Rosetta silent file (secondary structure, phi, psi, omega in degrees, C-alpha in Angstrom):
SEQUENCE: MATLRFAVRATILKPLSPAVLTRAQAIKTDFDTLVAYAVKINQGQPNEESTNHSTLRNLTDRYEYDLDIAIPDTVGGHLILASQDGQGQPVGGIRIPNALWTNLPTLLQDMRDVNTYADKNGSEFHAGYRICYHDEGINHRPCGDEVNL
SCORE:     score description
SCORE:     0.000 S_00000001
   1 L     0.000  132.114  177.514   -0.011   -0.004   -0.008 S_00000001
   2 L   -80.287  147.012  174.732    1.334    3.396   -0.900 S_00000001
   3 E  -133.429  155.353  170.862    1.416    6.140    1.693 S_00000001
   4 E   -91.925  117.912 -173.695    2.125    9.851    1.659 S_00000001
   5 E  -107.966  121.623  177.159    5.029   10.218    4.064 S_00000001
   6 E  -108.708  139.626  173.280    5.684   13.580    5.770 S_00000001
   7 E  -145.628  137.365  175.049    8.728   14.150    7.936 S_00000001
   8 E  -132.687  126.437  174.601   10.054   17.200    9.783 S_00000001
   9 E  -130.521  120.028 -174.112   13.292   17.241   11.753 S_00000001
  10 E  -151.845  152.238  167.883   14.338   20.588   13.094 S_00000001
  11 E  -130.387  111.818 -177.258   16.197   22.538   15.743 S_00000001
  12 E  -107.863  114.809 -178.613   14.971   26.141   15.828 S_00000001
  13 E   -70.076  142.976  174.734   17.087   28.482   17.910 S_00000001
  14 L   -90.894  160.935    3.263   15.451   30.992   20.290 S_00000001
  15 L   -81.727  153.213  175.347   14.412   33.724   20.603 S_00000001
  16 L  -110.047  144.319  173.181   11.523   33.519   18.136 S_00000001
  17 L   -67.209  157.613  178.033    9.329   36.364   17.100 S_00000001
  18 H   -57.232  -37.766 -179.074    5.655   35.870   18.106 S_00000001
  19 H   -64.821  -43.629  179.786    4.722   35.302   14.447 S_00000001
  20 H   -69.262  -40.790  177.738    7.346   32.582   13.932 S_00000001
  21 H   -59.803  -41.439  179.365    6.461   30.956   17.253 S_00000001
  22 H   -61.261  -45.135  178.827    2.784   30.830   16.235 S_00000001
  23 H   -66.116  -40.314 -178.992    3.705   29.138   12.935 S_00000001
  24 H   -64.879  -40.938 -179.906    6.091   26.711   14.657 S_00000001
  25 H   -71.537  -32.937  179.006    3.379   25.662   17.111 S_00000001
  26 H   -64.906  -32.801  179.150    0.818   25.411   14.268 S_00000001
  27 H   -62.833  -46.157  179.251    2.956   22.806   12.490 S_00000001
  28 H   -62.372  -44.325  179.479    2.790   20.559   15.570 S_00000001
  29 H   -62.492  -42.215  178.097   -0.988   21.097   15.874 S_00000001
  30 H   -60.584  -43.920  179.440   -1.433   20.290   12.174 S_00000001
  31 H   -63.203  -41.154  177.861    0.557   17.065   12.547 S_00000001
  32 H   -60.089  -35.872  177.119   -1.509   16.086   15.558 S_00000001
  33 H   -67.883  -38.532 -178.303   -4.651   16.469   13.435 S_00000001
  34 H   -66.848  -23.893 -177.518   -3.132   14.344   10.647 S_00000001
  35 H   -58.524  -28.467  177.772   -2.543   11.396   12.963 S_00000001
  36 H   -61.785  -24.083 -179.071   -6.271   10.605   12.644 S_00000001
  37 H   -96.943   -4.451 -164.009   -5.654    9.757    8.984 S_00000001
  38 L   -90.544  160.717  174.492   -2.377    7.949    9.503 S_00000001
  39 L  -130.176  153.621  171.803   -1.211    4.300    9.461 S_00000001
  40 L   -82.528  137.200  177.034    1.923    2.710   10.859 S_00000001
  41 L   -72.040  125.683 -179.464    4.301    1.500    8.182 S_00000001
  42 L    59.251   39.277 -177.013    4.525   -2.319    8.323 S_00000001
  43 L   -55.621  130.296  179.256    2.276   -2.409   11.365 S_00000001
  44 L    81.823   -2.151  179.873    2.621   -5.629   13.342 S_00000001
  45 L   -97.693  163.263 -179.392    5.617   -6.789   11.321 S_00000001
  46 L   -61.538  -25.407 -177.668    9.184   -7.221   12.605 S_00000001
  47 L  -102.063   27.895  178.430   10.187   -4.166   10.494 S_00000001
  48 L   -56.270  135.456  179.418    7.407   -1.895   11.799 S_00000001
  49 L   -98.165  152.379 -177.337    8.526    1.720   11.504 S_00000001
  50 L   -87.809   65.915  178.687    8.025    4.309   14.192 S_00000001
  51 L   -93.090  175.830  173.111    5.826    6.613   12.184 S_00000001
  52 L    67.804   52.221  172.679    2.895    8.736   13.287 S_00000001
  53 E  -136.543  152.542  176.286    4.395   10.800   16.034 S_00000001
  54 E  -142.009  114.695 -177.253    4.712   14.501   16.549 S_00000001
  55 E  -122.908  128.642  169.816    7.002   15.857   19.176 S_00000001
  56 E  -126.643  112.065 -179.554    7.834   19.510   19.784 S_00000001
  57 E   -96.197  126.170  176.191   10.265   20.072   22.653 S_00000001
  58 E   -97.439   90.678 -179.389   10.409   23.549   24.165 S_00000001
  59 L   -93.731  171.949 -175.217   13.950   23.712   25.564 S_00000001
  60 L   -55.256  -47.503 -172.724   15.733   26.661   27.164 S_00000001
  61 L  -112.344    1.550 -176.473   17.538   27.823   23.998 S_00000001
  62 E  -163.758  165.651  168.562   15.683   26.065   21.190 S_00000001
  63 E  -107.719  141.244  174.821   12.659   24.165   19.900 S_00000001
  64 E  -123.572  129.283  177.327   13.173   20.656   18.573 S_00000001
  65 E  -104.300  144.195  168.204   10.835   18.969   16.159 S_00000001
  66 E  -146.227   92.327 -177.323   10.527   15.265   15.455 S_00000001
  67 E  -122.149  133.824  179.016    7.450   14.715   13.255 S_00000001
  68 E  -151.296  129.510 -176.532    6.777   11.708   11.028 S_00000001
  69 E  -150.019  147.971  178.426    3.480   10.575    9.568 S_00000001
  70 E  -127.137  117.657 -179.537    2.245    8.225    6.865 S_00000001
  71 E  -103.648  121.170 -177.360   -1.145    8.822    5.206 S_00000001
  72 E   -70.208  154.302  173.244   -2.507    5.832    3.219 S_00000001
  73 L   -57.038  131.157 -171.724   -3.706    6.054   -0.349 S_00000001
  74 L  -118.067  117.316  176.806   -7.428    6.894   -0.087 S_00000001
  75 L   -60.097  130.969  178.904  -10.016    5.767   -2.639 S_00000001
  76 L    82.963   -1.200 -178.135  -11.999    8.799   -3.740 S_00000001
  77 L   -81.333 -175.448 -179.073   -9.468   11.202   -2.234 S_00000001
  78 E   -85.014  127.143 -179.438   -7.681   14.147   -3.931 S_00000001
  79 E   -75.743  126.775  174.431   -4.898   13.079   -6.312 S_00000001
  80 E  -133.925  164.947  178.671   -1.481   14.670   -5.673 S_00000001
  81 L    56.717   30.912  177.244    2.085   14.120   -6.875 S_00000001
  82 L   -97.634  151.693  171.150    0.891   12.660  -10.218 S_00000001
  83 E  -105.263 -178.059  179.932    2.486   13.309  -13.566 S_00000001
  84 E  -121.263  145.774  176.482    0.700   13.327  -16.921 S_00000001
  85 L   -83.397 -172.609 -179.078    0.932   10.978  -19.863 S_00000001
  86 L   -60.288  -25.147  179.368    1.039   12.107  -23.508 S_00000001
  87 L   -95.208    6.531  179.111   -2.763   12.661  -23.534 S_00000001
  88 L    83.370   10.400  179.828   -2.741   14.768  -20.401 S_00000001
  89 L   -88.309  144.480 -178.149   -4.125   11.992  -18.186 S_00000001
  90 E   -67.605  141.976  177.845   -2.783   11.636  -14.629 S_00000001
  91 E  -131.302  135.076  178.552   -0.246    8.882  -14.038 S_00000001
  92 L    69.231 -148.981 -177.794    0.939    7.672  -10.635 S_00000001
  93 L    81.706 -170.891 -178.654    0.526    9.910   -7.623 S_00000001
  94 E  -148.727  146.238  178.259   -1.429    9.178   -4.449 S_00000001
  95 E  -100.848  130.601  178.497   -4.936   10.074   -3.281 S_00000001
  96 E  -115.235  157.048  179.621   -5.271   11.728    0.097 S_00000001
  97 L   -57.470  141.976 -177.952   -8.477   12.366    2.082 S_00000001
  98 H   -58.207  -36.341  179.076  -10.297   15.493    0.931 S_00000001
  99 H   -63.715  -36.658  176.079  -10.317   16.925    4.443 S_00000001
 100 H   -68.741  -40.806  179.986   -6.526   16.672    4.486 S_00000001
 101 H   -56.387  -41.321 -178.062   -6.281   18.252    1.030 S_00000001
 102 H   -68.203  -26.498 -179.563   -8.089   21.359    2.292 S_00000001
 103 H   -93.239  -15.841 -174.546   -5.612   21.753    5.200 S_00000001
 104 H   -59.251  -43.247 -179.467   -2.481   20.896    3.240 S_00000001
 105 H   -60.718  -37.908  179.989   -1.755   24.413    1.831 S_00000001
 106 H   -65.984  -45.654  179.501   -1.749   25.917    5.363 S_00000001
 107 H   -58.546  -48.072 -178.653    0.536   23.221    6.708 S_00000001
 108 H   -63.595  -40.214  179.938    2.984   23.642    3.785 S_00000001
 109 H   -64.673  -42.987  176.067    2.980   27.434    4.163 S_00000001
 110 H   -59.176  -42.617  178.589    3.706   27.185    7.880 S_00000001
 111 H   -65.394  -40.972  178.817    6.616   24.874    7.158 S_00000001
 112 H   -63.485  -40.675 -178.035    8.024   27.187    4.485 S_00000001
 113 H   -65.278  -46.150  179.553    7.770   30.200    6.837 S_00000001
 114 H   -67.362  -36.306  175.452    9.540   28.441    9.677 S_00000001
 115 H   -61.894  -41.861  177.240   12.147   27.089    7.250 S_00000001
 116 H   -62.369  -42.414  175.944   12.811   30.616    5.974 S_00000001
 117 H   -61.040  -48.157 -178.166   13.323   31.787    9.576 S_00000001
 118 H   -57.418  -43.096  177.654   15.572   28.815   10.296 S_00000001
 119 H   -59.461  -35.215 -175.713   17.751   29.626    7.240 S_00000001
 120 H   -81.347  -23.661 -176.161   18.227   33.197    8.440 S_00000001
 121 H  -114.678   14.980  175.985   19.234   32.450   12.041 S_00000001
 122 L    80.969   11.311  176.920   21.447   29.401   11.679 S_00000001
 123 L   -80.195  167.149  176.800   18.836   26.886   12.787 S_00000001
 124 E  -108.974  135.488  177.365   18.292   23.503   11.148 S_00000001
 125 E  -149.673  118.357  176.520   15.023   22.657    9.468 S_00000001
 126 E  -125.324  120.004  174.694   14.387   19.700    7.178 S_00000001
 127 E  -138.237  138.498 -179.883   10.861   19.029    5.983 S_00000001
 128 E  -163.007  171.999  175.331    9.672   16.996    3.082 S_00000001
 129 E  -148.082  157.690 -178.405    7.161   14.543    1.771 S_00000001
 130 E  -161.830  166.245  172.066    7.107   11.686   -0.723 S_00000001
 131 E   -85.308  130.990 -174.674    5.144    8.654   -1.825 S_00000001
 132 E  -116.113  134.134  178.002    6.366    5.708    0.275 S_00000001
 133 L  -116.522   21.161 -176.771    6.039    2.031   -0.680 S_00000001
 134 H   -58.672  -25.531 -178.920    7.611    0.419    2.442 S_00000001
 135 H   -72.625   -6.806 -178.702    4.380   -1.498    3.213 S_00000001
 136 H   -81.128    1.778  177.756    4.876   -3.553    0.065 S_00000001
 137 L   102.615 -170.581 -173.039    7.427   -5.807    1.783 S_00000001
 138 L   -60.568  -45.210 -178.147   11.134   -6.443    1.536 S_00000001
 139 L   -95.463   41.540 -176.345   11.334   -5.992   -2.266 S_00000001
 140 L   -68.999  160.137  175.404    9.135   -2.921   -2.381 S_00000001
 141 L   -60.744  154.233  175.996    9.248   -0.378   -5.128 S_00000001
 142 L   -64.461  143.501  177.362   11.598    2.551   -4.554 S_00000001
 143 L   -65.632  158.622  177.491    9.919    5.470   -2.766 S_00000001
 144 L   -70.632  164.154  175.676    9.160    8.543   -4.830 S_00000001
 145 L   -60.242  137.953  179.631   11.471   11.533   -4.860 S_00000001
 146 L   -75.055  136.601  172.647   11.191   13.642   -1.766 S_00000001
 147 E   -96.696  109.902 -177.606    9.727   17.097   -2.185 S_00000001
 148 E   -87.695  146.944  177.784   11.728   19.288    0.138 S_00000001
 149 L  -105.023    0.000    0.000   10.328   22.452    1.663 S_00000001
């Protein structure tokens, strides 16, 4: 089964402006909402992955993110990350729940804004998403290219 895999790993140095702090906290809140749609990769198998967690640590001098989530392909959902064939028809991609689709632009913008701040103040911020095929077993297809934010 294909999943849409989101991951954020970051260390954001303090102090943060109120606007950046609001966006940083919103990313965690958005991820907490996404968990309702998520599945564990290889659930119940010896190679089960520790997906579907969202942690934001508020430390003295920094915030640390560790967010990872996998959203399964959803019949009737909104198609994303598809390319087009010669006739303009969609090829590949993954369907995500429509409710998630409506919230996705806000989540992505929040991530871009915090990433821009991180780039300016020497913090580390890595966020990306890709189509993941790890649930297909040991000889699974390669995962799609990661879209970095």
